[in-house]
PDB file with one MODEL, atoms N, CA, C and O in Angstrom:
MODEL        1
ATOM      1  N   MET A   1     139.567  50.071-151.166  1.00  0.00           N
ATOM      2  CA  MET A   1     139.319  50.877-150.008  1.00  0.00           C
ATOM      3  C   MET A   1     139.062  49.951-148.821  1.00  0.00           C
ATOM      4  O   MET A   1     138.521  48.857-148.984  1.00  0.00           O
ATOM      5  N   LYS A   2     139.450  50.394-147.638  1.00  0.00           N
ATOM      6  CA  LYS A   2     139.264  49.611-146.418  1.00  0.00           C
ATOM      7  C   LYS A   2     138.550  50.460-145.373  1.00  0.00           C
ATOM      8  O   LYS A   2     138.673  51.685-145.357  1.00  0.00           O
ATOM      9  N   ALA A   3     137.801  49.784-144.497  1.00  0.00           N
ATOM     10  CA  ALA A   3     137.120  50.454-143.389  1.00  0.00           C
ATOM     11  C   ALA A   3     137.266  49.616-142.135  1.00  0.00           C
ATOM     12  O   ALA A   3     137.281  48.387-142.199  1.00  0.00           O
ATOM     13  N   LEU A   4     137.373  50.273-141.006  1.00  0.00           N
ATOM     14  CA  LEU A   4     137.417  49.614-139.705  1.00  0.00           C
ATOM     15  C   LEU A   4     136.209  50.087-138.910  1.00  0.00           C
ATOM     16  O   LEU A   4     136.031  51.285-138.689  1.00  0.00           O
ATOM     17  N   MET A   5     135.386  49.147-138.485  1.00  0.00           N
ATOM     18  CA  MET A   5     134.224  49.472-137.665  1.00  0.00           C
ATOM     19  C   MET A   5     134.517  49.019-136.245  1.00  0.00           C
ATOM     20  O   MET A   5     134.971  47.898-136.019  1.00  0.00           O
ATOM     21  N   ILE A   6     134.255  49.899-135.294  1.00  0.00           N
ATOM     22  CA  ILE A   6     134.463  49.579-133.880  1.00  0.00           C
ATOM     23  C   ILE A   6     133.094  49.475-133.230  1.00  0.00           C
ATOM     24  O   ILE A   6     132.258  50.367-133.368  1.00  0.00           O
ATOM     25  N   SER A   7     132.873  48.369-132.515  1.00  0.00           N
ATOM     26  CA  SER A   7     131.586  48.146-131.872  1.00  0.00           C
ATOM     27  C   SER A   7     131.808  47.645-130.454  1.00  0.00           C
ATOM     28  O   SER A   7     132.931  47.331-130.059  1.00  0.00           O
ATOM     29  N   ALA A   8     130.737  47.577-129.705  1.00  0.00           N
ATOM     30  CA  ALA A   8     130.771  47.061-128.334  1.00  0.00           C
ATOM     31  C   ALA A   8     129.757  45.931-128.218  1.00  0.00           C
ATOM     32  O   ALA A   8     128.894  45.759-129.079  1.00  0.00           O
ATOM     33  N   ASP A   9     129.874  45.180-127.157  1.00  0.00           N
ATOM     34  CA  ASP A   9     128.922  44.109-126.907  1.00  0.00           C
ATOM     35  C   ASP A   9     127.526  44.708-126.729  1.00  0.00           C
ATOM     36  O   ASP A   9     127.381  45.849-126.289  1.00  0.00           O
ATOM     37  N   ASN A  10     126.518  43.938-127.071  1.00  0.00           N
ATOM     38  CA  ASN A  10     125.118  44.321-126.900  1.00  0.00           C
ATOM     39  C   ASN A  10     124.696  45.434-127.865  1.00  0.00           C
ATOM     40  O   ASN A  10     123.815  46.233-127.548  1.00  0.00           O
ATOM     41  N   PHE A  11     125.329  45.484-129.042  1.00  0.00           N
ATOM     42  CA  PHE A  11     124.941  46.445-130.064  1.00  0.00           C
ATOM     43  C   PHE A  11     123.599  46.065-130.659  1.00  0.00           C
ATOM     44  O   PHE A  11     123.242  44.887-130.672  1.00  0.00           O
ATOM     45  N   GLU A  12     122.859  47.029-131.145  1.00  0.00           N
ATOM     46  CA  GLU A  12     121.625  46.731-131.866  1.00  0.00           C
ATOM     47  C   GLU A  12     122.038  46.224-133.246  1.00  0.00           C
ATOM     48  O   GLU A  12     122.827  46.875-133.932  1.00  0.00           O
ATOM     49  N   ASP A  13     121.520  45.087-133.653  1.00  0.00           N
ATOM     50  CA  ASP A  13     121.922  44.441-134.912  1.00  0.00           C
ATOM     51  C   ASP A  13     122.039  45.429-136.070  1.00  0.00           C
ATOM     52  O   ASP A  13     123.051  45.460-136.770  1.00  0.00           O
ATOM     53  N   SER A  14     121.006  46.228-136.264  1.00  0.00           N
ATOM     54  CA  SER A  14     120.983  47.117-137.428  1.00  0.00           C
ATOM     55  C   SER A  14     122.050  48.210-137.354  1.00  0.00           C
ATOM     56  O   SER A  14     122.502  48.693-138.393  1.00  0.00           O
ATOM     57  N   GLU A  15     122.459  48.606-136.154  1.00  0.00           N
ATOM     58  CA  GLU A  15     123.466  49.658-136.008  1.00  0.00           C
ATOM     59  C   GLU A  15     124.824  49.233-136.555  1.00  0.00           C
ATOM     60  O   GLU A  15     125.603  50.066-137.018  1.00  0.00           O
ATOM     61  N   LEU A  16     125.099  47.954-136.501  1.00  0.00           N
ATOM     62  CA  LEU A  16     126.377  47.454-136.996  1.00  0.00           C
ATOM     63  C   LEU A  16     126.240  46.808-138.374  1.00  0.00           C
ATOM     64  O   LEU A  16     127.035  47.074-139.275  1.00  0.00           O
ATOM     65  N   LEU A  17     125.241  45.972-138.524  1.00  0.00           N
ATOM     66  CA  LEU A  17     125.182  45.122-139.709  1.00  0.00           C
ATOM     67  C   LEU A  17     124.702  45.838-140.968  1.00  0.00           C
ATOM     68  O   LEU A  17     125.156  45.502-142.062  1.00  0.00           O
ATOM     69  N   VAL A  18     123.809  46.805-140.853  1.00  0.00           N
ATOM     70  CA  VAL A  18     123.357  47.521-142.054  1.00  0.00           C
ATOM     71  C   VAL A  18     124.523  48.295-142.676  1.00  0.00           C
ATOM     72  O   VAL A  18     124.772  48.141-143.872  1.00  0.00           O
ATOM     73  N   PRO A  19     125.252  49.129-141.904  1.00  0.00           N
ATOM     74  CA  PRO A  19     126.410  49.806-142.520  1.00  0.00           C
ATOM     75  C   PRO A  19     127.471  48.818-143.014  1.00  0.00           C
ATOM     76  O   PRO A  19     128.093  49.042-144.052  1.00  0.00           O
ATOM     77  N   TYR A  20     127.675  47.732-142.273  1.00  0.00           N
ATOM     78  CA  TYR A  20     128.663  46.724-142.668  1.00  0.00           C
ATOM     79  C   TYR A  20     128.346  46.188-144.066  1.00  0.00           C
ATOM     80  O   TYR A  20     129.211  46.171-144.942  1.00  0.00           O
ATOM     81  N   TYR A  21     127.105  45.752-144.266  1.00  0.00           N
ATOM     82  CA  TYR A  21     126.743  45.177-145.565  1.00  0.00           C
ATOM     83  C   TYR A  21     126.687  46.227-146.667  1.00  0.00           C
ATOM     84  O   TYR A  21     126.985  45.903-147.817  1.00  0.00           O
ATOM     85  N   ARG A  22     126.322  47.460-146.369  1.00  0.00           N
ATOM     86  CA  ARG A  22     126.343  48.527-147.380  1.00  0.00           C
ATOM     87  C   ARG A  22     127.771  48.775-147.865  1.00  0.00           C
ATOM     88  O   ARG A  22     128.013  48.916-149.063  1.00  0.00           O
ATOM     89  N   LEU A  23     128.702  48.825-146.932  1.00  0.00           N
ATOM     90  CA  LEU A  23     130.106  49.003-147.308  1.00  0.00           C
ATOM     91  C   LEU A  23     130.596  47.831-148.145  1.00  0.00           C
ATOM     92  O   LEU A  23     131.268  48.034-149.157  1.00  0.00           O
ATOM     93  N   LYS A  24     130.265  46.596-147.735  1.00  0.00           N
ATOM     94  CA  LYS A  24     130.673  45.411-148.496  1.00  0.00           C
ATOM     95  C   LYS A  24     130.109  45.456-149.920  1.00  0.00           C
ATOM     96  O   LYS A  24     130.809  45.139-150.882  1.00  0.00           O
ATOM     97  N   GLU A  25     128.836  45.854-150.047  1.00  0.00           N
ATOM     98  CA  GLU A  25     128.207  45.958-151.371  1.00  0.00           C
ATOM     99  C   GLU A  25     128.916  46.983-152.251  1.00  0.00           C
ATOM    100  O   GLU A  25     128.918  46.862-153.476  1.00  0.00           O
ATOM    101  N   ALA A  26     129.518  47.996-151.619  1.00  0.00           N
ATOM    102  CA  ALA A  26     130.225  49.040-152.366  1.00  0.00           C
ATOM    103  C   ALA A  26     131.671  48.639-152.669  1.00  0.00           C
ATOM    104  O   ALA A  26     132.433  49.424-153.234  1.00  0.00           O
ATOM    105  N   GLY A  27     132.040  47.418-152.293  1.00  0.00           N
ATOM    106  CA  GLY A  27     133.373  46.925-152.596  1.00  0.00           C
ATOM    107  C   GLY A  27     134.437  47.288-151.579  1.00  0.00           C
ATOM    108  O   GLY A  27     135.631  47.170-151.852  1.00  0.00           O
ATOM    109  N   VAL A  28     134.004  47.731-150.401  1.00  0.00           N
ATOM    110  CA  VAL A  28     134.943  48.112-149.349  1.00  0.00           C
ATOM    111  C   VAL A  28     135.306  46.874-148.524  1.00  0.00           C
ATOM    112  O   VAL A  28     134.437  46.076-148.173  1.00  0.00           O
ATOM    113  N   GLU A  29     136.588  46.724-148.222  1.00  0.00           N
ATOM    114  CA  GLU A  29     137.042  45.654-147.338  1.00  0.00           C
ATOM    115  C   GLU A  29     136.802  46.125-145.906  1.00  0.00           C
ATOM    116  O   GLU A  29     137.372  47.129-145.477  1.00  0.00           O
ATOM    117  N   VAL A  30     135.950  45.393-145.158  1.00  0.00           N
ATOM    118  CA  VAL A  30     135.520  45.846-143.837  1.00  0.00           C
ATOM    119  C   VAL A  30     136.033  44.906-142.753  1.00  0.00           C
ATOM    120  O   VAL A  30     135.912  43.686-142.867  1.00  0.00           O
ATOM    121  N   ALA A  31     136.606  45.485-141.703  1.00  0.00           N
ATOM    122  CA  ALA A  31     137.005  44.740-140.511  1.00  0.00           C
ATOM    123  C   ALA A  31     136.212  45.308-139.335  1.00  0.00           C
ATOM    124  O   ALA A  31     135.974  46.513-139.258  1.00  0.00           O
ATOM    125  N   VAL A  32     135.808  44.426-138.423  1.00  0.00           N
ATOM    126  CA  VAL A  32     135.079  44.848-137.227  1.00  0.00           C
ATOM    127  C   VAL A  32     135.924  44.490-136.016  1.00  0.00           C
ATOM    128  O   VAL A  32     136.458  43.385-135.924  1.00  0.00           O
ATOM    129  N   THR A  33     136.041  45.429-135.092  1.00  0.00           N
ATOM    130  CA  THR A  33     136.809  45.196-133.877  1.00  0.00           C
ATOM    131  C   THR A  33     136.057  45.754-132.685  1.00  0.00           C
ATOM    132  O   THR A  33     135.078  46.485-132.831  1.00  0.00           O
ATOM    133  N   SER A  34     136.537  45.392-131.497  1.00  0.00           N
ATOM    134  CA  SER A  34     135.950  45.854-130.245  1.00  0.00           C
ATOM    135  C   SER A  34     137.071  46.135-129.263  1.00  0.00           C
ATOM    136  O   SER A  34     138.177  45.613-129.412  1.00  0.00           O
ATOM    137  N   LEU A  35     136.795  46.948-128.271  1.00  0.00           N
ATOM    138  CA  LEU A  35     137.785  47.207-127.230  1.00  0.00           C
ATOM    139  C   LEU A  35     137.893  46.050-126.250  1.00  0.00           C
ATOM    140  O   LEU A  35     138.872  45.953-125.510  1.00  0.00           O
ATOM    141  N   SER A  36     136.885  45.160-126.236  1.00  0.00           N
ATOM    142  CA  SER A  36     136.940  44.005-125.351  1.00  0.00           C
ATOM    143  C   SER A  36     137.419  42.766-126.095  1.00  0.00           C
ATOM    144  O   SER A  36     137.286  42.673-127.316  1.00  0.00           O
ATOM    145  N   ARG A  37     137.969  41.832-125.362  1.00  0.00           N
ATOM    146  CA  ARG A  37     138.422  40.571-125.965  1.00  0.00           C
ATOM    147  C   ARG A  37     137.248  39.639-126.215  1.00  0.00           C
ATOM    148  O   ARG A  37     136.226  39.699-125.532  1.00  0.00           O
ATOM    149  N   GLY A  38     137.415  38.787-127.198  1.00  0.00           N
ATOM    150  CA  GLY A  38     136.396  37.784-127.489  1.00  0.00           C
ATOM    151  C   GLY A  38     135.300  38.313-128.402  1.00  0.00           C
ATOM    152  O   GLY A  38     135.342  39.441-128.891  1.00  0.00           O
ATOM    153  N   ALA A  39     134.336  37.458-128.602  1.00  0.00           N
ATOM    154  CA  ALA A  39     133.229  37.791-129.503  1.00  0.00           C
ATOM    155  C   ALA A  39     132.288  38.798-128.854  1.00  0.00           C
ATOM    156  O   ALA A  39     132.124  38.818-127.634  1.00  0.00           O
ATOM    157  N   ILE A  40     131.678  39.628-129.685  1.00  0.00           N
ATOM    158  CA  ILE A  40     130.634  40.527-129.219  1.00  0.00           C
ATOM    159  C   ILE A  40     129.310  40.026-129.756  1.00  0.00           C
ATOM    160  O   ILE A  40     129.266  39.356-130.788  1.00  0.00           O
ATOM    161  N   LYS A  41     128.241  40.344-129.068  1.00  0.00           N
ATOM    162  CA  LYS A  41     126.926  39.828-129.444  1.00  0.00           C
ATOM    163  C   LYS A  41     125.937  40.970-129.568  1.00  0.00           C
ATOM    164  O   LYS A  41     125.906  41.874-128.733  1.00  0.00           O
ATOM    165  N   GLY A  42     125.133  40.922-130.615  1.00  0.00           N
ATOM    166  CA  GLY A  42     124.118  41.938-130.846  1.00  0.00           C
ATOM    167  C   GLY A  42     122.812  41.620-130.153  1.00  0.00           C
ATOM    168  O   GLY A  42     122.664  40.594-129.489  1.00  0.00           O
ATOM    169  N   LYS A  43     121.866  42.531-130.328  1.00  0.00           N
ATOM    170  CA  LYS A  43     120.527  42.350-129.763  1.00  0.00           C
ATOM    171  C   LYS A  43     119.507  42.799-130.805  1.00  0.00           C
ATOM    172  O   LYS A  43     119.856  43.508-131.749  1.00  0.00           O
ATOM    173  N   PRO A  44     118.240  42.387-130.639  1.00  0.00           N
ATOM    174  CA  PRO A  44     117.202  42.805-131.577  1.00  0.00           C
ATOM    175  C   PRO A  44     117.002  44.320-131.523  1.00  0.00           C
ATOM    176  O   PRO A  44     117.371  44.974-130.547  1.00  0.00           O
ATOM    177  N   ASP A  45     116.412  44.865-132.590  1.00  0.00           N
ATOM    178  CA  ASP A  45     116.090  46.290-132.561  1.00  0.00           C
ATOM    179  C   ASP A  45     114.901  46.535-131.639  1.00  0.00           C
ATOM    180  O   ASP A  45     114.361  45.594-131.058  1.00  0.00           O
ATOM    181  N   ARG A  46     114.492  47.793-131.503  1.00  0.00           N
ATOM    182  CA  ARG A  46     113.423  48.128-130.551  1.00  0.00           C
ATOM    183  C   ARG A  46     112.083  47.499-130.914  1.00  0.00           C
ATOM    184  O   ARG A  46     111.172  47.457-130.086  1.00  0.00           O
ATOM    185  N   ASN A  47     111.958  47.009-132.153  1.00  0.00           N
ATOM    186  CA  ASN A  47     110.726  46.323-132.563  1.00  0.00           C
ATOM    187  C   ASN A  47     110.842  44.814-132.395  1.00  0.00           C
ATOM    188  O   ASN A  47     109.918  44.076-132.738  1.00  0.00           O
ATOM    189  N   GLY A  48     111.967  44.355-131.872  1.00  0.00           N
ATOM    190  CA  GLY A  48     112.162  42.923-131.645  1.00  0.00           C
ATOM    191  C   GLY A  48     112.668  42.156-132.852  1.00  0.00           C
ATOM    192  O   GLY A  48     112.722  40.927-132.813  1.00  0.00           O
ATOM    193  N   HIS A  49     113.042  42.847-133.929  1.00  0.00           N
ATOM    194  CA  HIS A  49     113.510  42.178-135.145  1.00  0.00           C
ATOM    195  C   HIS A  49     115.009  41.887-135.057  1.00  0.00           C
ATOM    196  O   HIS A  49     115.785  42.696-134.548  1.00  0.00           O
ATOM    197  N   ARG A  50     115.391  40.731-135.556  1.00  0.00           N
ATOM    198  CA  ARG A  50     116.802  40.342-135.630  1.00  0.00           C
ATOM    199  C   ARG A  50     117.225  40.348-137.083  1.00  0.00           C
ATOM    200  O   ARG A  50     116.460  39.962-137.967  1.00  0.00           O
ATOM    201  N   ILE A  51     118.451  40.790-137.324  1.00  0.00           N
ATOM    202  CA  ILE A  51     118.999  40.701-138.676  1.00  0.00           C
ATOM    203  C   ILE A  51     119.625  39.321-138.849  1.00  0.00           C
ATOM    204  O   ILE A  51     119.478  38.693-139.898  1.00  0.00           O
ATOM    205  N   LEU A  52     120.314  38.857-137.828  1.00  0.00           N
ATOM    206  CA  LEU A  52     120.891  37.516-137.805  1.00  0.00           C
ATOM    207  C   LEU A  52     120.263  36.746-136.671  1.00  0.00           C
ATOM    208  O   LEU A  52     119.773  37.341-135.711  1.00  0.00           O
ATOM    209  N   GLY A  53     120.270  35.439-136.763  1.00  0.00           N
ATOM    210  CA  GLY A  53     119.745  34.623-135.672  1.00  0.00           C
ATOM    211  C   GLY A  53     120.551  34.825-134.404  1.00  0.00           C
ATOM    212  O   GLY A  53     121.707  35.245-134.452  1.00  0.00           O
ATOM    213  N   SER A  54     119.941  34.526-133.279  1.00  0.00           N
ATOM    214  CA  SER A  54     120.628  34.747-131.999  1.00  0.00           C
ATOM    215  C   SER A  54     121.604  33.661-131.677  1.00  0.00           C
ATOM    216  O   SER A  54     122.257  33.706-130.635  1.00  0.00           O
TER     217      SER A  54
ENDMDL
END
């Protein structure tokens, strides 16, 4: 099974990465894309926690 996740720059880490890793754990091949060119960057959640380093 395959999934395509669409995100934008300045996403909250958990909004993208938690579903991403859950799908990967379930054996789904996941691709992430954006409407803008280049890399997109996340931000900490409202409590200031980061899932990945900045």
